[in-house]
Backbone as XML, in Angstrom:
<?xml version="1.0"?>
<chain id="A" units="angstrom">
  <residue number="1" name="MET">
    <atom name="N" x="-51.330" y="-9.039" z="7.069"/>
    <atom name="CA" x="-50.458" y="-8.394" z="6.755"/>
    <atom name="C" x="-50.326" y="-7.262" z="5.934"/>
  </residue>
  <residue number="2" name="ASP">
    <atom name="N" x="-49.404" y="-6.294" z="6.857"/>
    <atom name="CA" x="-49.238" y="-5.028" z="5.538"/>
    <atom name="C" x="-48.099" y="-5.242" z="5.673"/>
  </residue>
  <residue number="3" name="GLU">
    <atom name="N" x="-48.000" y="-3.625" z="3.975"/>
    <atom name="CA" x="-47.092" y="-3.991" z="2.803"/>
    <atom name="C" x="-45.097" y="-4.341" z="3.555"/>
  </residue>
  <residue number="4" name="VAL">
    <atom name="N" x="-45.750" y="-3.688" z="4.911"/>
    <atom name="CA" x="-44.112" y="-3.168" z="6.010"/>
    <atom name="C" x="-44.001" y="-4.636" z="6.161"/>
  </residue>
  <residue number="5" name="THR">
    <atom name="N" x="-44.250" y="-5.398" z="6.798"/>
    <atom name="CA" x="-44.442" y="-6.557" z="7.338"/>
    <atom name="C" x="-43.651" y="-7.457" z="6.232"/>
  </residue>
  <residue number="6" name="GLN">
    <atom name="N" x="-44.590" y="-7.611" z="5.050"/>
    <atom name="CA" x="-44.359" y="-8.549" z="4.085"/>
    <atom name="C" x="-42.732" y="-7.970" z="3.329"/>
  </residue>
  <residue number="7" name="GLN">
    <atom name="N" x="-42.666" y="-7.013" z="3.235"/>
    <atom name="CA" x="-41.367" y="-7.164" z="2.961"/>
    <atom name="C" x="-40.099" y="-7.174" z="3.609"/>
  </residue>
  <residue number="8" name="ASN">
    <atom name="N" x="-40.603" y="-7.041" z="4.984"/>
    <atom name="CA" x="-39.455" y="-7.500" z="6.275"/>
    <atom name="C" x="-39.613" y="-8.988" z="6.022"/>
  </residue>
  <residue number="9" name="ALA">
    <atom name="N" x="-40.710" y="-9.875" z="5.428"/>
    <atom name="CA" x="-40.703" y="-11.241" z="5.672"/>
    <atom name="C" x="-39.926" y="-11.911" z="4.274"/>
  </residue>
  <residue number="10" name="ALA">
    <atom name="N" x="-40.000" y="-11.145" z="2.924"/>
    <atom name="CA" x="-39.118" y="-11.443" z="1.977"/>
    <atom name="C" x="-37.659" y="-10.941" z="2.422"/>
  </residue>
  <residue number="11" name="LEU">
    <atom name="N" x="-37.081" y="-9.899" z="3.250"/>
    <atom name="CA" x="-35.928" y="-10.061" z="3.187"/>
    <atom name="C" x="-35.112" y="-11.200" z="4.319"/>
  </residue>
  <residue number="12" name="VAL">
    <atom name="N" x="-36.033" y="-10.901" z="5.339"/>
    <atom name="CA" x="-35.598" y="-12.418" z="5.836"/>
    <atom name="C" x="-35.630" y="-13.776" z="4.858"/>
  </residue>
  <residue number="13" name="GLU">
    <atom name="N" x="-36.108" y="-13.964" z="4.364"/>
    <atom name="CA" x="-35.935" y="-15.096" z="3.339"/>
    <atom name="C" x="-34.929" y="-14.374" z="2.680"/>
  </residue>
  <residue number="14" name="GLU">
    <atom name="N" x="-34.753" y="-13.882" z="1.760"/>
    <atom name="CA" x="-33.607" y="-13.777" z="0.855"/>
    <atom name="C" x="-32.208" y="-13.743" z="1.639"/>
  </residue>
  <residue number="15" name="ALA">
    <atom name="N" x="-31.954" y="-13.399" z="3.151"/>
    <atom name="CA" x="-30.997" y="-13.523" z="3.911"/>
    <atom name="C" x="-30.568" y="-14.952" z="4.428"/>
  </residue>
  <residue number="16" name="SER">
    <atom name="N" x="-31.808" y="-15.364" z="4.453"/>
    <atom name="CA" x="-31.764" y="-17.256" z="4.926"/>
    <atom name="C" x="-31.320" y="-18.149" z="3.854"/>
  </residue>
  <residue number="17" name="ALA">
    <atom name="N" x="-31.898" y="-17.691" z="2.919"/>
    <atom name="CA" x="-31.037" y="-18.463" z="1.512"/>
    <atom name="C" x="-29.637" y="-17.618" z="1.224"/>
  </residue>
  <residue number="18" name="ALA">
    <atom name="N" x="-29.061" y="-16.628" z="0.927"/>
    <atom name="CA" x="-27.980" y="-16.332" z="1.196"/>
    <atom name="C" x="-26.902" y="-17.100" z="2.401"/>
  </residue>
  <residue number="19" name="ALA">
    <atom name="N" x="-27.442" y="-17.224" z="3.382"/>
    <atom name="CA" x="-27.162" y="-17.529" z="4.552"/>
    <atom name="C" x="-26.212" y="-19.063" z="3.968"/>
  </residue>
  <residue number="20" name="ARG">
    <atom name="N" x="-28.078" y="-19.836" z="3.541"/>
    <atom name="CA" x="-27.597" y="-21.663" z="3.321"/>
    <atom name="C" x="-26.532" y="-21.343" z="1.991"/>
  </residue>
  <residue number="21" name="SER">
    <atom name="N" x="-26.458" y="-20.512" z="0.923"/>
    <atom name="CA" x="-25.357" y="-20.727" z="-0.154"/>
    <atom name="C" x="-24.068" y="-20.688" z="0.118"/>
  </residue>
  <residue number="22" name="MET">
    <atom name="N" x="-24.121" y="-19.768" z="1.320"/>
    <atom name="CA" x="-22.849" y="-18.872" z="1.908"/>
    <atom name="C" x="-21.982" y="-20.619" z="2.711"/>
  </residue>
  <residue number="23" name="ALA">
    <atom name="N" x="-22.730" y="-20.980" z="3.052"/>
    <atom name="CA" x="-22.276" y="-22.449" z="4.054"/>
    <atom name="C" x="-21.970" y="-23.774" z="2.830"/>
  </residue>
  <residue number="24" name="GLN">
    <atom name="N" x="-22.827" y="-23.465" z="2.087"/>
    <atom name="CA" x="-22.650" y="-24.414" z="0.677"/>
    <atom name="C" x="-21.041" y="-23.977" z="0.361"/>
  </residue>
  <residue number="25" name="GLN">
    <atom name="N" x="-21.356" y="-23.039" z="0.194"/>
    <atom name="CA" x="-19.844" y="-22.421" z="-0.624"/>
    <atom name="C" x="-18.385" y="-22.681" z="-0.063"/>
  </residue>
  <residue number="26" name="ALA">
    <atom name="N" x="-18.806" y="-22.754" z="2.005"/>
    <atom name="CA" x="-17.542" y="-22.879" z="2.686"/>
    <atom name="C" x="-17.296" y="-24.435" z="3.168"/>
  </residue>
  <residue number="27" name="ARG">
    <atom name="N" x="-18.397" y="-25.200" z="2.434"/>
    <atom name="CA" x="-18.449" y="-26.418" z="2.337"/>
    <atom name="C" x="-17.110" y="-26.924" z="1.717"/>
  </residue>
  <residue number="28" name="ALA">
    <atom name="N" x="-17.608" y="-26.322" z="-0.055"/>
    <atom name="CA" x="-17.083" y="-26.976" z="-0.897"/>
    <atom name="C" x="-15.700" y="-26.001" z="-0.903"/>
  </residue>
  <residue number="29" name="LEU">
    <atom name="N" x="-15.251" y="-25.142" z="-0.621"/>
    <atom name="CA" x="-13.446" y="-24.766" z="-0.105"/>
    <atom name="C" x="-13.244" y="-25.506" z="0.676"/>
  </residue>
  <residue number="30" name="ARG">
    <atom name="N" x="-13.801" y="-25.842" z="1.820"/>
    <atom name="CA" x="-12.947" y="-27.065" z="2.483"/>
    <atom name="C" x="-12.576" y="-28.003" z="1.726"/>
  </residue>
  <residue number="31" name="GLU">
    <atom name="N" x="-13.594" y="-28.708" z="0.827"/>
    <atom name="CA" x="-13.163" y="-29.832" z="0.061"/>
    <atom name="C" x="-12.069" y="-29.798" z="-0.558"/>
  </residue>
  <residue number="32" name="ALA">
    <atom name="N" x="-12.053" y="-28.537" z="-1.315"/>
    <atom name="CA" x="-11.605" y="-28.131" z="-2.628"/>
    <atom name="C" x="-9.812" y="-27.937" z="-2.063"/>
  </residue>
  <residue number="33" name="VAL">
    <atom name="N" x="-9.602" y="-27.197" z="-0.437"/>
    <atom name="CA" x="-8.078" y="-27.069" z="0.363"/>
    <atom name="C" x="-8.021" y="-27.938" z="1.020"/>
  </residue>
  <residue number="34" name="ALA">
    <atom name="N" x="-8.070" y="-29.388" z="1.294"/>
    <atom name="CA" x="-8.343" y="-29.895" z="1.843"/>
    <atom name="C" x="-7.420" y="-31.210" z="1.206"/>
  </residue>
  <residue number="35" name="VAL">
    <atom name="N" x="-7.229" y="-31.414" z="-0.305"/>
    <atom name="CA" x="-6.067" y="-31.819" z="-1.176"/>
    <atom name="C" x="-4.827" y="-31.521" z="-0.660"/>
  </residue>
  <residue number="36" name="PHE">
    <atom name="N" x="-4.746" y="-30.325" z="0.007"/>
    <atom name="CA" x="-3.039" y="-29.744" z="0.409"/>
    <atom name="C" x="-2.965" y="-30.239" z="2.034"/>
  </residue>
  <residue number="37" name="LYS">
    <atom name="N" x="-1.626" y="-30.896" z="1.761"/>
    <atom name="CA" x="-1.054" y="-31.391" z="3.414"/>
    <atom name="C" x="-0.051" y="-30.501" z="4.109"/>
  </residue>
  <residue number="38" name="VAL">
    <atom name="N" x="-0.165" y="-29.702" z="4.868"/>
    <atom name="CA" x="0.933" y="-29.646" z="5.538"/>
    <atom name="C" x="1.490" y="-30.276" z="6.741"/>
  </residue>
  <residue number="39" name="MET">
    <atom name="N" x="3.073" y="-30.440" z="6.447"/>
    <atom name="CA" x="2.984" y="-31.447" z="7.912"/>
    <atom name="C" x="3.133" y="-30.722" z="8.821"/>
  </residue>
  <residue number="40" name="PRO">
    <atom name="N" x="2.661" y="-32.190" z="10.094"/>
    <atom name="CA" x="2.724" y="-31.630" z="11.363"/>
    <atom name="C" x="3.136" y="-30.398" z="12.134"/>
  </residue>
  <residue number="41" name="ASP">
    <atom name="N" x="4.680" y="-30.761" z="11.709"/>
    <atom name="CA" x="6.243" y="-29.959" z="12.796"/>
    <atom name="C" x="5.975" y="-28.581" z="12.366"/>
  </residue>
  <residue number="42" name="ARG">
    <atom name="N" x="5.179" y="-28.383" z="11.285"/>
    <atom name="CA" x="5.382" y="-26.929" z="10.364"/>
    <atom name="C" x="4.409" y="-26.226" z="10.601"/>
  </residue>
  <residue number="43" name="SER">
    <atom name="N" x="4.103" y="-25.115" z="11.230"/>
    <atom name="CA" x="2.791" y="-24.069" z="10.917"/>
    <atom name="C" x="2.380" y="-23.520" z="9.374"/>
  </residue>
  <residue number="44" name="GLY">
    <atom name="N" x="3.453" y="-23.528" z="8.757"/>
    <atom name="CA" x="2.978" y="-23.559" z="7.199"/>
    <atom name="C" x="3.320" y="-21.482" z="7.416"/>
  </residue>
  <residue number="45" name="ARG">
    <atom name="N" x="4.072" y="-21.223" z="8.003"/>
    <atom name="CA" x="4.769" y="-19.661" z="8.013"/>
    <atom name="C" x="6.040" y="-19.383" z="7.761"/>
  </residue>
  <residue number="46" name="LEU">
    <atom name="N" x="6.659" y="-18.437" z="7.436"/>
    <atom name="CA" x="7.444" y="-18.097" z="6.471"/>
    <atom name="C" x="8.049" y="-17.109" z="7.593"/>
  </residue>
  <residue number="47" name="PRO">
    <atom name="N" x="9.420" y="-17.495" z="7.209"/>
    <atom name="CA" x="10.255" y="-16.361" z="8.614"/>
    <atom name="C" x="9.956" y="-14.823" z="8.104"/>
  </residue>
  <residue number="48" name="SER">
    <atom name="N" x="9.354" y="-13.566" z="9.087"/>
    <atom name="CA" x="9.067" y="-12.535" z="9.035"/>
    <atom name="C" x="10.338" y="-11.804" z="8.174"/>
  </residue>
  <residue number="49" name="ARG">
    <atom name="N" x="9.760" y="-10.596" z="7.302"/>
    <atom name="CA" x="10.988" y="-10.158" z="6.816"/>
    <atom name="C" x="10.765" y="-8.664" z="6.992"/>
  </residue>
  <residue number="50" name="ARG">
    <atom name="N" x="11.622" y="-8.351" z="7.486"/>
    <atom name="CA" x="11.178" y="-6.231" z="8.126"/>
    <atom name="C" x="11.510" y="-5.838" z="6.770"/>
  </residue>
  <residue number="51" name="GLN">
    <atom name="N" x="10.075" y="-5.461" z="5.998"/>
    <atom name="CA" x="9.785" y="-4.495" z="4.656"/>
    <atom name="C" x="9.845" y="-3.023" z="4.946"/>
  </residue>
  <residue number="52" name="VAL">
    <atom name="N" x="10.810" y="-2.634" z="4.063"/>
    <atom name="CA" x="11.890" y="-1.515" z="4.208"/>
    <atom name="C" x="11.233" y="-0.678" z="3.373"/>
  </residue>
  <residue number="53" name="ARG">
    <atom name="N" x="10.545" y="0.107" z="3.442"/>
    <atom name="CA" x="9.623" y="1.325" z="2.558"/>
    <atom name="C" x="10.758" y="2.254" z="1.549"/>
  </residue>
  <residue number="54" name="THR">
    <atom name="N" x="10.289" y="2.254" z="0.596"/>
    <atom name="CA" x="11.248" y="3.425" z="0.099"/>
    <atom name="C" x="10.533" y="4.538" z="-0.762"/>
  </residue>
  <residue number="55" name="GLY">
    <atom name="N" x="10.653" y="5.979" z="-0.953"/>
    <atom name="CA" x="9.602" y="6.475" z="-1.779"/>
    <atom name="C" x="10.249" y="6.272" z="-3.563"/>
  </residue>
  <residue number="56" name="PRO">
    <atom name="N" x="9.492" y="6.529" z="-4.051"/>
    <atom name="CA" x="9.200" y="6.600" z="-5.847"/>
    <atom name="C" x="10.768" y="7.031" z="-6.330"/>
  </residue>
  <residue number="57" name="SER">
    <atom name="N" x="10.922" y="6.033" z="-7.624"/>
    <atom name="CA" x="12.447" y="6.409" z="-7.847"/>
    <atom name="C" x="13.052" y="7.729" z="-8.103"/>
  </residue>
  <residue number="58" name="TRP">
    <atom name="N" x="11.242" y="8.533" z="-8.340"/>
    <atom name="CA" x="12.467" y="9.624" z="-8.737"/>
    <atom name="C" x="12.257" y="10.735" z="-7.289"/>
  </residue>
  <residue number="59" name="MET">
    <atom name="N" x="12.259" y="10.006" z="-6.050"/>
    <atom name="CA" x="12.683" y="10.665" z="-4.562"/>
    <atom name="C" x="14.067" y="10.019" z="-4.525"/>
  </residue>
  <residue number="60" name="LYS">
    <atom name="N" x="14.906" y="9.450" z="-4.935"/>
    <atom name="CA" x="15.752" y="8.818" z="-4.867"/>
    <atom name="C" x="17.097" y="9.351" z="-4.640"/>
  </residue>
  <residue number="61" name="PRO">
    <atom name="N" x="17.826" y="9.133" z="-3.839"/>
    <atom name="CA" x="19.405" y="11.062" z="-3.901"/>
    <atom name="C" x="19.821" y="10.614" z="-5.330"/>
  </residue>
  <residue number="62" name="GLY">
    <atom name="N" x="20.349" y="11.779" z="-5.631"/>
    <atom name="CA" x="21.404" y="11.105" z="-6.723"/>
    <atom name="C" x="20.894" y="11.236" z="-7.739"/>
  </residue>
  <residue number="63" name="ARG">
    <atom name="N" x="19.034" y="11.032" z="-7.708"/>
    <atom name="CA" x="19.011" y="10.878" z="-8.935"/>
    <atom name="C" x="18.407" y="12.294" z="-10.062"/>
  </residue>
  <residue number="64" name="THR">
    <atom name="N" x="18.749" y="12.243" z="-11.289"/>
    <atom name="CA" x="18.772" y="13.478" z="-11.962"/>
    <atom name="C" x="17.488" y="13.277" z="-12.805"/>
  </residue>
  <residue number="65" name="GLU">
    <atom name="N" x="16.585" y="14.113" z="-13.200"/>
    <atom name="CA" x="15.364" y="14.044" z="-14.274"/>
    <atom name="C" x="15.303" y="15.165" z="-15.091"/>
  </residue>
  <residue number="66" name="ARG">
    <atom name="N" x="15.819" y="15.010" z="-16.529"/>
    <atom name="CA" x="15.925" y="15.825" z="-17.540"/>
    <atom name="C" x="16.948" y="16.528" z="-16.970"/>
  </residue>
  <residue number="67" name="GLY">
    <atom name="N" x="17.937" y="16.508" z="-16.726"/>
    <atom name="CA" x="19.551" y="16.880" z="-16.429"/>
    <atom name="C" x="19.406" y="18.193" z="-15.719"/>
  </residue>
  <residue number="68" name="TRP">
    <atom name="N" x="18.217" y="17.784" z="-14.397"/>
    <atom name="CA" x="18.217" y="18.891" z="-13.470"/>
    <atom name="C" x="19.037" y="18.487" z="-12.419"/>
  </residue>
  <residue number="69" name="ARG">
    <atom name="N" x="19.585" y="19.316" z="-11.826"/>
    <atom name="CA" x="21.073" y="18.910" z="-10.695"/>
    <atom name="C" x="20.886" y="19.875" z="-9.558"/>
  </residue>
  <residue number="70" name="GLY">
    <atom name="N" x="19.398" y="19.956" z="-9.135"/>
    <atom name="CA" x="19.287" y="21.300" z="-7.783"/>
    <atom name="C" x="19.080" y="22.559" z="-8.244"/>
  </residue>
  <residue number="71" name="PRO">
    <atom name="N" x="19.126" y="23.610" z="-7.402"/>
    <atom name="CA" x="19.350" y="24.731" z="-7.565"/>
    <atom name="C" x="20.685" y="25.364" z="-7.939"/>
  </residue>
  <residue number="72" name="ARG">
    <atom name="N" x="20.452" y="26.384" z="-8.681"/>
    <atom name="CA" x="21.948" y="26.946" z="-8.992"/>
    <atom name="C" x="22.473" y="28.165" z="-8.291"/>
  </residue>
  <residue number="73" name="ARG">
    <atom name="N" x="23.221" y="27.932" z="-8.279"/>
    <atom name="CA" x="23.979" y="29.738" z="-7.544"/>
    <atom name="C" x="24.271" y="30.625" z="-8.404"/>
  </residue>
  <residue number="74" name="THR">
    <atom name="N" x="23.893" y="31.871" z="-8.092"/>
    <atom name="CA" x="24.126" y="33.234" z="-8.620"/>
    <atom name="C" x="25.697" y="33.335" z="-8.618"/>
  </residue>
  <residue number="75" name="ARG">
    <atom name="N" x="26.074" y="34.544" z="-9.550"/>
    <atom name="CA" x="27.589" y="34.941" z="-9.442"/>
    <atom name="C" x="27.979" y="35.485" z="-8.602"/>
  </residue>
  <residue number="76" name="THR">
    <atom name="N" x="26.843" y="35.665" z="-7.592"/>
    <atom name="CA" x="26.854" y="36.819" z="-6.642"/>
    <atom name="C" x="26.977" y="35.698" z="-5.704"/>
  </residue>
  <residue number="77" name="GLU">
    <atom name="N" x="26.644" y="34.769" z="-5.487"/>
    <atom name="CA" x="26.346" y="34.017" z="-4.210"/>
    <atom name="C" x="27.901" y="33.191" z="-4.429"/>
  </residue>
  <residue number="78" name="ALA">
    <atom name="N" x="28.175" y="32.424" z="-5.998"/>
    <atom name="CA" x="29.068" y="31.824" z="-5.807"/>
    <atom name="C" x="30.505" y="32.239" z="-5.804"/>
  </residue>
  <residue number="79" name="ALA">
    <atom name="N" x="30.529" y="33.959" z="-5.497"/>
    <atom name="CA" x="31.680" y="34.797" z="-4.639"/>
    <atom name="C" x="31.794" y="35.005" z="-3.593"/>
  </residue>
  <residue number="80" name="ARG">
    <atom name="N" x="30.416" y="35.325" z="-2.941"/>
    <atom name="CA" x="30.450" y="34.991" z="-1.799"/>
    <atom name="C" x="30.638" y="33.488" z="-1.008"/>
  </residue>
  <residue number="81" name="ARG">
    <atom name="N" x="30.417" y="32.425" z="-1.615"/>
    <atom name="CA" x="30.961" y="31.488" z="-0.980"/>
    <atom name="C" x="32.653" y="30.715" z="-1.758"/>
  </residue>
  <residue number="82" name="ILE">
    <atom name="N" x="32.843" y="32.106" z="-2.290"/>
    <atom name="CA" x="34.890" y="31.706" z="-2.841"/>
    <atom name="C" x="35.253" y="32.551" z="-1.578"/>
  </residue>
  <residue number="83" name="LEU">
    <atom name="N" x="34.574" y="33.767" z="-1.879"/>
    <atom name="CA" x="35.497" y="34.939" z="-1.228"/>
    <atom name="C" x="35.090" y="35.008" z="0.650"/>
  </residue>
  <residue number="84" name="GLY">
    <atom name="N" x="34.378" y="34.544" z="0.733"/>
    <atom name="CA" x="33.729" y="34.376" z="1.971"/>
    <atom name="C" x="33.117" y="35.819" z="2.799"/>
  </residue>
  <residue number="85" name="ASP">
    <atom name="N" x="32.486" y="35.438" z="3.932"/>
    <atom name="CA" x="31.410" y="36.785" z="4.298"/>
    <atom name="C" x="32.426" y="38.015" z="3.595"/>
  </residue>
  <residue number="86" name="GLY">
    <atom name="N" x="33.221" y="38.351" z="3.516"/>
    <atom name="CA" x="34.225" y="39.940" z="4.212"/>
    <atom name="C" x="33.664" y="40.131" z="2.467"/>
  </residue>
  <residue number="87" name="HIS">
    <atom name="N" x="33.266" y="39.609" z="1.260"/>
    <atom name="CA" x="33.078" y="40.306" z="-0.154"/>
    <atom name="C" x="31.836" y="41.364" z="0.139"/>
  </residue>
  <residue number="88" name="LYS">
    <atom name="N" x="32.804" y="42.459" z="-0.733"/>
    <atom name="CA" x="31.761" y="43.991" z="-0.773"/>
    <atom name="C" x="30.821" y="43.659" z="-2.032"/>
  </residue>
  <residue number="89" name="ARG">
    <atom name="N" x="30.368" y="43.969" z="-2.396"/>
    <atom name="CA" x="29.347" y="44.678" z="-3.815"/>
    <atom name="C" x="30.059" y="45.544" z="-3.667"/>
  </residue>
  <residue number="90" name="GLY">
    <atom name="N" x="30.473" y="45.758" z="-5.027"/>
    <atom name="CA" x="30.630" y="47.226" z="-6.111"/>
    <atom name="C" x="32.045" y="47.651" z="-6.003"/>
  </residue>
  <residue number="91" name="ARG">
    <atom name="N" x="32.759" y="46.876" z="-5.454"/>
    <atom name="CA" x="34.379" y="47.126" z="-5.356"/>
    <atom name="C" x="35.599" y="46.873" z="-6.074"/>
  </residue>
</chain>
């Protein structure tokens, strides 16, 4: 046999051993879980709840971080807001 064939044969043996090991672990797991009994009329499922995703706490409305309260208006912007669009500069 050449080297590649020997490597392939070794890989097949390793895969076979891993499959046997997994089968043994599955049997052991089934035996461990068998102690738990579920009533025949129940499926064991809980009623589903709709999950409401919220953003991080820093994105919640009304939250002020380090005293920040939003964008500040300049005096000119404040005057325009109070007096309306008719406010003219320099008079």
